[in-house]
N, C-alpha and C positions, 0 to 999 in steps of 0.2 A: 268591114272587118279590119281591125288594126293588127299590124304585125308586131309580134313581141320582139323587142330589141334587147339582146343580151348585153350585159355590162361587163366591164373589165373585172376579172376575178380578184384582182389585187386591191383596186381602189374604187370600183363600182362606177367609174366614168364610162361614157359611151366608147365602144370599141373603135379602133382605127383599122381599116382593112390592111394597111401596111404592116401592122403588128398583131393581127388577130391571133389569139383571142384577147390580147391586151390593148390598152389605149395608147401606149407609148413605149419607146425603147426602155425608159426608166422602169416601168412596171415589168416588162419582159425580163430585164436583167435582175430585178428583185426576185422574181420567181425562180430564175436559174440559181441565184445565190441560196435561196431556201433549200433547193435540192442538194446543192453542193455542201452546204453547212449542216446537212441532215435535219433541217427544219421540217421536212416532210418525210413520211415513212409509209411504205406499202406494207400492210399487215401480212404476216406469214406465219408458218408454224413456229412454235417455241423451239429454241435451240437447246440441245442437250450439251452441257459443259464437257469439253474434251479432258479426259483424265491425264493426258500427257502435257497439257498446257498449264504453266505455272499460274497460280491464282492468288 
């Protein structure tokens, strides 16, 4: 029976235990930047516009 090896979620190269779940510091940092630059979003309920906020 072969063990399924998970790949880096950014570039699909084999994972490095030092940077799991990524393959390198570069991919780890790219993932962090995606979160910080709002490249990723967690779905949630729709927001109702605030009447006091200028639009």
